[in-house]
ROTI-298986 format. One line per 10 residues: number of its first residue (from 1); for each residue z, y, x of C-alpha. Coordinates in steps of 0.2 Angstrom, whole numbers, always signed. Each point is the difference from the previous one (the first is absolute). Example, Ala and Ser with C-alpha at 12.3 -4.5 7.8 and 13.67 -1.06 7.14 Angstrom:
1) +39:-22:+62  -3:+17:+6
// end
This chain:
1) -103:-239:-18  +3:+0:-18  +18:+5:-2  +9:+8:-14  +4:+19:+2  +18:+6:+3  +4:-2:-19  -6:-18:+0  -16:+4:-10  -18:-3:+4
11) -14:+12:-3  -1:+6:-18  -13:+11:-9  +5:+10:-15  -10:+11:-11  -1:+18:+5  +10:+10:-13  -13:+14:-1  -15:-12:-2  +10:-11:-12
21) +4:+15:-12  -18:+7:+2  -9:-16:-4  +11:-4:-15  -2:+18:-7  -18:-1:+2  -2:-17:-9  +13:+4:-14  -9:+17:-1  -17:-9:-2
31) +7:-11:-14  +8:+14:-9  -16:+11:+1  -11:-14:-7  +12:-4:-14  +2:+19:-4  -19:+2:+0  -3:-15:-12  +13:+7:-12  -3:+19:+1
41) -19:-1:-1  -4:-17:-8  -17:-6:+5  -10:-15:-8  +11:-16:-3  -7:-9:+15  +4:+15:+12  +17:+2:-9  +5:-18:+3  -7:+1:+18
51) +10:+16:+4  +16:-7:-8  -2:-17:+9  -4:+8:+17  +14:+12:-2  +13:-13:-4  -7:-11:+15  +3:+15:+11  +18:+3:-6  +3:-19:+3
61) -7:+2:+18  +11:+15:+3  +15:-10:-5  -5:-15:+11  -3:+12:+14  +17:+8:-2  +9:-17:+0  -10:-7:+14  +3:+15:+12  +19:-1:-2
71) -2:-16:+11  -3:-1:+18  -9:-12:+11  +10:-9:+14  -6:-10:+15  +11:-15:+4  -1:-13:+13  -10:-12:-11  -9:+11:-13  -5:+17:-7
81) +9:+2:-17  +5:+14:-12  +18:+5:-2  +1:-11:-16  -4:-15:+11  -18:-3:-5  -9:-7:+15  -17:+9:+3  -5:-10:+16  +8:-12:+12
91) -1:+5:+18  -7:-17:+5  -15:+3:-12  -5:+17:+7  -15:+0:+11  -4:+19:+2  +7:+17:-4  -14:+12:-4  +5:+18:+0  -16:+9:+7
101) -7:+16:-7  -14:-10:-9  +10:-15:-6  +2:-4:-18  +18:+5:-2  +12:+10:-11  +4:+18:+5  +13:+1:+14  +0:-19:+2  -9:-15:+7
111) -8:-16:-5  +5:-18:+5  -12:-14:+1  +7:-17:-4  -5:-17:+5  +2:-7:-18  -4:+7:-17  +14:+7:-10  +2:+3:-18  -4:+18:-6
121) +13:+12:-1  +2:+19:-2  +14:+12:+1  -7:+17:-4  +1:+12:+15  +9:-12:+11  -11:-16:+3  -14:-11:-6  -5:-18:+4  -18:-7:-3
131) -5:-16:+7  +3:+0:+19  +5:+19:+1  +16:+9:-3  +0:+19:+0  +16:+9:+3  +1:+19:-4  -5:+13:-13  +14:+12:-3  +9:-6:+16
141) +5:+11:+15  -13:-2:+14  +13:-2:+14  +10:-15:-6  -16:-9:-5  -8:+3:+17  +16:-7:+8  +0:-15:-11  -18:-4:+3  +3:+1:+19
151) +15:-11:-1  -11:-13:-10  -14:+2:+13  +13:-4:+14  +6:-15:-9  -18:-7:-2  -3:+4:+19  +16:-9:+5  -5:-15:-11  -18:-2:+7
161) +4:+3:+18
// end
């Protein structure tokens, strides 16, 4: 049922290049625009500090997203992890795959409901983890994410029945 493909790999989700570049450009652009506005037309001191701080935070977020979207998410026999090896969820801990239209999930992705609470984590544009939920998606391609969600759902169904 859950066998590696002809290359020996398991389902993998990567960032869609177009979405990745667009998201990074928008966030970098916002940061640059905020800093430019603060320096070109200096407002009151409090607004100046706010604009510079928020602009710097957006540049930092853009860099975090650029780095995070270089990685992929891999489904293995035992867990769901990123290509750096960070475990996002163990297969045995997953209760439900939620990918409905009204589900609280990232764009082009799905949400996993876990049995146990996990530490918070976030990789901008790729995944987030809060409590018993893990969201996969954002700037990912829709097809591979849907295939991965189906494979996880099959594993859950085989385990329970």
